N, C-alpha and C positions, 0 to 999 in steps of 0.2 A: 790136485786137491781142490782147487778153486772151482773147477767145472762141476764136480759132484755136488758142491754146496749150492751152486746156481740151479742145478736140476732139482735138488731137494727143495729150495725156496720156491721155485716155480710150481712144483707139485703141491707144496703146502698152501700156496696162494690159491691154486685151483680148488683145493678142498675147502678152503674158507669161503670162496664164492659159491661152491656147490652147497655148503651148509646154509648159506643165506637164501639160496633158491628154495631149498627144502623147507627152511623155516618160514619163508613167505607163503609157500603153498599150504603149509600146515595152518598158518594164521588165516589164510583165505578160506580154507575148508571149515575152520572153526567159526568164522564170521558167517559163512553161508548156512551152517547147521543151526547156529543160534539166532539167526535172522538179525545179526548186527551189521553195522556199516562196514563194508569191505574196504573202504578207502577209495581214493580216486584212481584214475587210470595210470598214474605215475607212481603209485605206492610200491609196487613190486620192483620196477626198475630202479627207483631211488634207494630202496632198501639194499638191493644188490650192489649198487654203486657205492653206497656208504660202507658196506661190508668189504668191498674190494679195496677201498682206500685204507680202511682200518687194518685190513690184512697186510697191505704193503708196509704199513708202519710197524706191524708186529713182527715182520720177518727178521729185522736185525735186533729188535728189542726183546723178543721172546723165543721165537723158534730157533734161531741160530745159536744163542747161548745154551738153550736147553739141549739141543742135539750135541753141541760141543761137550757139555758136561756129561751127557750120556755116553759119548764115544770115549772120553778120557776115563771115566769111572768103569766102563765096561769093556775096556780094551782087550782083555784076554778072555772075555766071556763071549757068548754067542750073540746072534742078532736079536733074539728075544730079550735077553737081559739088557742089551744096549738100548733097545727101543723102550723097555720098561723104565730104565733109569732116565732116559730123555723125557718120557711122559711124566715122571715124578718131578723132574726139574721144571718142566713146563707148568705143571700144576702149582708149584710153589711160586714161580714167577707170576703167573696169571692171577692167583689169589692175592699176591702182594700188590699188583697193579690195580686190581679191583678194590682192595681196601683203601689204597691211596686215593683212588678216584672217588670213592664213596666219602671219604673224609673231606676231600677238597670240594665236593659238590653238596655237602650237607644232606646226604641220603639218610633217611631214618634208620636207626640201629636195628630195627626188627627186619629190615629188608636186606641187610648186608650179608648174612649167611646164605640166603637164597641166591643172591646175585653171585656171590663167590662160588657157590656150588655149580651154578649154571655155567659160569665162565670156566671153571675147572673141567667140566665135561666137554665144553665146546673146543678147548684147545687140544684135547687128546687125539682126535683123528688127523688134524694137520701135522701135529708133531710126529705121529707114527708114520704118516706118508712121507714127511721130510726124511726121517731117519732111514726108512726102508729104501727110498729112492737114492739117497746119498750112498748108502751101503752098496746098493746094486750097481750104481755107476762106478764106484770104486773097484768092485770085483770085476766088472766088465773091462775096465781100463787095465787091470792086472792080467786078464786072460788075453786080450787082444794085443797087448804090448804097447799101449799108448803111454805117454808120459816121458819122464826123464830117462828111464832105462832104455827105451826104444831109441832115443836120440843119441845116447852114449855108445850104442853098438856100432 
């Protein structure tokens, strides 16, 4: 059970880093189209590094609890229902964290819904990747015979 969550966490972290790369490329394209300052030569690597560190922090704080809630709530349902429940739990957690951070940092009230919406959208792909990878490793372990049952034979 522990291995499948490690694989899920690694998958979610890779998706977070990929989102940062895509986000930076989008910002760079926007800057080039609008003739704005594209930033320095370290803007992209620094953005990806910050996203990687934040993604590591979010693994136990957001993605693991969300997938655990999704698995418990959707135990007898299929993989789609489990992933959807995990996504809903991740949205609730992410919006809660965004609101708490906004209050702690005195973000203007008009920007809070936009930030909460963007955060809610950003956590869906890593959460789905985590849930699907963990489910896939769990099924693979069952078919191959890994785990406690194989040791007991």
